[in-house]
C-alpha positions as CSV (number, residue, x, y, z in Angstrom):
1,M,0.0,0.0,0.0
2,K,1.2,3.5,-0.8
3,S,1.0,6.3,1.7
4,A,2.4,9.8,2.3
5,Q,4.3,9.6,5.6
6,I,6.6,11.6,7.9
7,K,9.2,10.1,10.3
8,T,9.9,13.4,12.1
9,Y,8.5,17.0,12.2
10,G,9.8,19.5,9.6
11,D,9.3,21.2,6.3
12,S,8.6,19.7,2.9
13,D,11.7,17.5,2.9
14,V,10.4,15.2,5.7
15,L,7.4,14.0,3.7
16,E,8.0,10.8,1.9
17,I,5.9,8.5,-0.3
18,N,6.1,5.0,1.2
19,P,5.2,2.5,-1.5
20,N,5.3,-0.4,0.9
21,A,3.3,0.9,3.9
22,P,1.8,-1.9,6.0
23,S,-1.5,-3.1,4.5
24,L,-4.6,-2.5,6.5
25,H,-6.9,-5.5,7.1
26,D,-9.7,-6.2,9.6
27,P,-11.2,-3.1,11.2
28,S,-12.2,-3.2,14.9
29,E,-15.9,-3.1,15.8
30,S,-16.1,0.7,15.7
31,M,-14.0,1.2,12.6
32,V,-14.4,1.0,8.8
33,L,-11.8,0.0,6.2
34,V,-12.0,2.2,3.1
35,T,-10.4,2.4,-0.3
36,V,-9.4,6.1,-0.5
37,K,-10.3,7.7,-3.8
38,A,-9.4,11.3,-3.0
39,A,-8.2,13.2,0.0
40,G,-8.7,16.9,0.9
41,V,-5.7,19.0,1.8
42,N,-6.2,21.4,4.7
43,P,-3.9,24.0,6.4
44,S,-3.9,21.7,9.4
45,D,-2.0,19.0,7.3
46,W,1.1,21.1,6.7
47,K,0.9,22.4,10.3
48,L,0.8,18.9,11.6
49,R,3.8,18.0,9.5
50,E,5.7,21.0,10.9
51,G,4.9,20.2,14.5
52,F,2.3,22.9,15.4
53,F,0.3,20.4,17.4
54,K,3.0,18.2,18.9
55,Q,2.4,19.4,22.4
56,M,-1.3,18.8,22.2
57,A,-1.3,15.6,20.2
58,P,2.2,14.1,19.5
59,L,2.5,11.8,16.6
60,Q,3.8,8.2,16.6
61,F,6.2,7.9,13.7
62,P,6.1,7.0,10.9
63,A,2.8,8.8,10.6
64,T,0.5,9.0,7.6
65,L,-0.8,12.5,7.1
66,G,-4.3,13.5,5.9
67,M,-7.7,13.9,7.4
68,D,-10.5,14.5,4.9
69,F,-11.3,11.8,2.3
70,S,-13.8,10.3,0.0
71,G,-13.8,6.6,-0.9
72,V,-15.5,3.2,-0.9
73,I,-16.1,1.0,2.1
74,E,-14.2,-2.3,1.8
75,K,-15.1,-3.8,5.2
76,V,-16.9,-2.8,8.3
77,G,-16.3,-3.9,11.9
78,E,-17.8,-7.2,12.9
79,R,-20.1,-5.8,15.6
80,F,-21.3,-2.5,14.0
81,S,-23.7,-0.6,16.3
82,S,-27.2,-0.1,15.1
83,S,-26.5,3.6,14.6
84,T,-24.2,2.8,11.8
85,S,-25.9,-0.2,10.3
86,D,-26.8,1.5,7.1
87,L,-23.1,1.7,6.1
88,K,-22.1,-1.4,4.2
89,Q,-19.4,-2.7,1.9
90,G,-19.3,-0.9,-1.5
91,D,-20.9,2.3,-0.3
92,E,-19.4,5.6,-1.3
93,V,-18.6,7.6,1.8
94,Y,-16.8,10.8,2.9
95,G,-15.5,12.0,6.2
96,Q,-12.3,12.0,8.2
97,A,-9.6,9.4,8.8
98,G,-6.9,11.4,10.3
99,G,-5.1,10.7,13.6
100,F,-7.0,13.4,15.4
101,A,-10.2,11.6,14.4
102,G,-9.0,8.2,15.5
103,G,-8.1,7.0,12.0
104,S,-5.0,5.8,10.2
105,G,-4.4,8.8,7.9
106,A,-6.1,9.8,4.6
107,F,-3.1,10.4,2.4
108,A,-3.0,6.7,1.5
109,E,-4.6,4.2,-0.9
110,M,-6.4,2.5,2.1
111,A,-7.4,3.9,5.4
112,L,-9.2,3.0,8.7
113,A,-11.8,5.5,9.9
114,K,-14.1,5.6,12.9
115,A,-17.6,4.7,11.9
116,D,-19.0,7.8,13.5
117,K,-16.6,10.0,11.5
118,I,-18.0,9.1,8.0
119,A,-21.3,9.3,6.2
120,H,-22.7,8.6,2.7
121,K,-21.1,10.9,0.1
122,P,-23.2,13.7,-1.3
123,K,-24.7,12.3,-4.6
124,T,-24.3,15.5,-6.5
125,L,-20.5,15.8,-5.9
126,T,-17.6,14.0,-7.6
127,L,-15.3,12.1,-5.4
128,E,-12.7,14.9,-5.6
129,Q,-15.3,17.5,-4.5
130,A,-16.6,15.3,-1.7
131,A,-13.0,14.8,-0.4
132,G,-12.7,18.6,0.0
133,L,-15.9,19.0,2.0
134,P,-15.7,17.4,5.5
135,L,-13.7,20.0,7.4
136,V,-14.8,23.1,5.7
137,G,-18.4,22.0,5.4
138,V,-18.8,21.0,9.0
139,S,-17.0,24.1,10.2
140,A,-19.5,26.3,8.3
141,W,-22.4,24.2,9.6
142,Q,-21.3,24.4,13.3
143,A,-20.6,28.1,13.1
144,L,-23.6,29.4,11.2
145,V,-26.3,26.9,12.1
146,E,-25.4,25.6,15.6
147,I,-23.6,28.5,17.3
148,M,-24.9,31.6,15.5
149,Q,-28.3,30.2,14.7
150,L,-28.2,32.5,11.7
151,S,-31.7,33.3,10.3
152,K,-33.4,35.1,7.5
153,G,-32.8,38.8,7.3
154,Q,-29.8,38.8,9.5
155,K,-26.4,40.1,8.4
156,I,-23.1,38.2,8.6
157,L,-19.5,39.1,7.7
158,I,-17.4,36.1,6.6
159,H,-13.7,36.6,6.5
160,G,-11.7,34.8,3.7
161,G,-14.7,34.2,1.5
162,A,-12.8,32.6,-1.4
163,G,-11.2,29.9,0.8
164,G,-12.5,26.5,1.6
165,I,-14.5,27.4,4.7
166,G,-15.5,30.8,3.5
167,S,-16.9,29.6,0.1
168,I,-19.1,27.1,1.8
169,S,-20.1,29.6,4.5
170,I,-21.3,32.2,2.0
171,Q,-23.5,29.6,0.3
172,L,-24.9,28.4,3.6
173,A,-25.6,32.0,4.8
174,K,-27.5,32.7,1.6
175,H,-29.5,29.4,2.0
176,L,-30.5,30.6,5.5
177,G,-31.7,33.9,4.0
178,A,-29.0,36.1,5.5
179,H,-27.2,39.1,4.0
180,A,-23.6,37.9,3.4
181,A,-20.6,40.2,3.3
182,T,-17.1,38.9,2.9
183,T,-13.4,39.9,2.7
184,V,-11.3,38.7,-0.2
185,S,-8.4,39.7,-2.4
186,T,-9.0,41.7,-5.5
187,K,-8.9,38.7,-7.9
188,D,-11.7,36.9,-5.9
189,I,-14.3,39.6,-5.8
190,Q,-16.1,38.5,-8.9
191,F,-15.9,34.9,-7.9
192,V,-17.5,35.3,-4.5
193,K,-20.3,37.6,-5.8
194,E,-21.2,35.9,-9.0
195,E,-20.5,32.3,-8.2
196,L,-21.1,32.1,-4.5
197,G,-23.8,34.8,-4.1
198,A,-22.1,37.2,-1.7
199,D,-24.0,40.5,-1.3
200,E,-20.9,42.5,-0.5
201,A,-17.2,41.8,-1.1
202,I,-14.5,43.9,0.5
203,D,-11.0,44.0,-0.9
204,Y,-9.0,43.5,2.3
205,K,-5.8,44.7,0.6
206,S,-7.1,48.2,-0.2
207,Q,-10.1,48.6,2.1
208,S,-10.7,48.5,5.8
209,F,-13.9,46.4,6.2
210,E,-14.8,48.2,9.4
211,D,-14.9,51.5,7.5
212,V,-16.8,50.1,4.5
213,L,-19.5,48.1,6.3
214,S,-22.3,49.3,8.5
215,H,-21.9,48.6,12.2
216,D,-25.1,46.5,12.6
217,F,-24.0,43.0,11.7
218,D,-25.5,40.1,13.6
219,A,-22.6,37.8,13.2
220,V,-18.9,37.5,12.1
221,F,-17.2,34.3,11.1
222,D,-13.5,34.7,11.6
223,T,-11.0,32.3,9.9
224,I,-8.1,34.8,9.9
225,G,-7.4,35.7,13.5
226,G,-5.1,38.3,14.9
227,E,-5.9,42.0,14.1
228,T,-8.8,40.9,11.8
229,Y,-10.4,39.3,14.8
230,T,-10.2,42.4,17.1
231,R,-11.3,44.8,14.4
232,S,-14.3,42.6,13.6
233,F,-16.0,43.6,16.9
234,K,-16.5,47.1,15.5
235,V,-19.0,45.9,12.8
236,L,-21.2,43.9,15.2
237,K,-24.5,45.1,16.5
238,R,-23.9,46.5,19.9
239,G,-25.8,45.3,23.0
240,G,-25.6,46.1,26.6
241,S,-23.0,44.8,29.1
242,G,-22.0,41.2,28.7
243,D,-24.0,39.6,25.8
244,S,-27.3,41.5,26.0
245,G,-28.8,42.0,22.6
246,G,-25.5,42.2,20.7
247,G,-24.1,40.3,17.8
248,V,-21.9,37.2,17.9
249,I,-18.4,36.5,16.6
250,V,-17.2,33.0,16.1
251,S,-13.5,32.4,15.5
252,M,-11.5,29.3,14.4
253,L,-8.3,30.8,15.7
254,E,-8.9,33.1,18.7
255,Q,-10.3,32.4,22.1
256,P,-13.1,34.8,23.3
257,V,-11.7,38.0,24.8
258,Q,-13.9,39.1,27.7
259,E,-12.8,42.7,27.6
260,L,-13.9,43.1,24.0
261,M,-17.2,41.3,24.7
262,D,-17.9,43.7,27.6
263,Q,-16.8,46.7,25.6
264,F,-19.1,46.0,22.6
265,G,-21.8,44.0,24.3
266,V,-21.5,41.0,22.0
267,K,-21.0,37.3,22.3
268,A,-17.8,35.5,21.3
269,A,-17.1,31.8,20.7
270,F,-14.2,29.7,19.7
271,L,-15.0,26.9,17.1
272,F,-13.3,23.5,17.3
273,T,-14.6,21.6,14.4
274,Q,-16.0,18.2,15.2
275,A,-17.0,16.2,12.1
276,N,-19.4,13.5,13.2
277,R,-21.8,11.3,11.3
278,E,-24.9,13.4,12.2
279,R,-23.3,16.6,10.9
280,L,-21.8,15.0,7.8
281,T,-25.2,13.5,6.9
282,K,-27.0,16.8,7.3
283,L,-24.3,18.5,5.3
284,A,-24.6,16.0,2.5
285,E,-28.4,16.4,2.4
286,W,-28.1,20.2,2.2
287,V,-25.5,19.9,-0.5
288,D,-27.6,17.6,-2.6
289,Q,-30.8,19.6,-2.2
290,N,-29.3,23.0,-3.0
291,N,-26.7,22.3,-5.7
292,I,-23.9,23.6,-3.5
293,R,-20.6,24.4,-5.1
294,V,-17.3,22.8,-3.8
295,N,-14.6,24.6,-5.7
296,V,-11.6,22.4,-6.3
297,E,-8.8,24.7,-7.5
298,R,-6.3,22.0,-8.2
299,T,-5.7,18.3,-7.8
300,F,-2.4,16.5,-7.3
301,P,-1.7,12.7,-7.4
302,L,-0.7,11.1,-4.2
303,D,2.9,10.9,-5.4
304,E,3.0,14.7,-5.3
305,A,1.7,15.1,-1.7
306,R,4.7,17.3,-0.9
307,A,3.9,19.8,-3.6
308,A,0.2,19.8,-2.6
309,L,0.9,20.7,1.0
310,D,3.3,23.5,-0.1
311,Y,0.7,24.8,-2.5
312,Q,-1.9,24.9,0.3
313,R,0.5,26.7,2.6
314,D,2.0,29.2,0.1
315,V,-0.7,30.0,-2.5
316,H,-3.9,30.3,-0.4
317,P,-6.1,28.6,-3.0
318,R,-9.6,29.5,-4.1
319,G,-11.6,26.7,-2.5
320,K,-9.8,23.3,-2.1
321,I,-6.7,21.4,-3.0
322,V,-7.3,17.6,-3.4
323,L,-5.0,14.6,-3.7
324,T,-6.2,11.8,-6.0
325,M,-5.2,8.2,-5.5
326,Q,-3.8,6.2,-8.4
327,Q,-6.9,4.1,-9.0
328,L,-8.9,7.3,-9.4
329,V,-6.3,8.9,-11.7
330,R,-6.4,5.8,-13.9
331,S,-10.2,5.6,-14.0
332,S,-10.5,9.2,-15.0
333,R,-8.3,8.7,-18.0
334,Q,-10.3,5.8,-19.4
């Protein structure tokens, strides 16, 4: 079996393609063995390679990288629980198989994934598109639906609207009936407005969003952090002390700052994405019912995993970068 592995933390040079990684066989009762067709590349993948999370979750080397995937079930655990009994051999699925999710790593031809970390693949998406969806789609769902409870007529600012999370979040916001503003680079303004449906697009390189936008937004979704996070409080609808009547900011990078919450009378929350079967199933249903776009900017074969991670880190792609396994590459050429 071929997989993309690291034996130590570091930059691009530590990632190697192992053509003879140990084969995976019988999954335990809570696991599923899948043939990986495609794997989504996320910023967390190159950060994991470089040791960003080694204090929180140290790796056991050699470690196979990769979290998001789409593929086909080869075998299910012998004593599958009733909650996962509709998953069976031959089903096309998507979800997460990374070490953080209790799996064996998605940058490989085969992977073990926890049964509660996968769901049936959206029918309207290709395998490549589905592989790019789990992290970004669940992040958007948790933030907008579960935490913000965004509703019709409300206003939301989504930072990084052309990226993986932002592009899904804009579409979800519009589906919920909200007014969606977003920050992007100059080249992405047309993309987010015409293809994703954003109502307002602010060029973050030449405009200050807090000067351009009205200061009555109900929500902000922050995927940038730092100064962008602190400036975002200015555009939120102000409430009284604490969280009385104000807007809400959800960040994927910054913990809530009580001083800012009190100053502006808003709520703040940190989002830790948790892709489970219930969320993945709801996400797939929404995608299929609403013709949701998952923009895959570029695909790389598994052999070029090193280049794919560097591209994700250095280029900041529009949408997603996806690795394709050899069996998918061959079939697409037939």
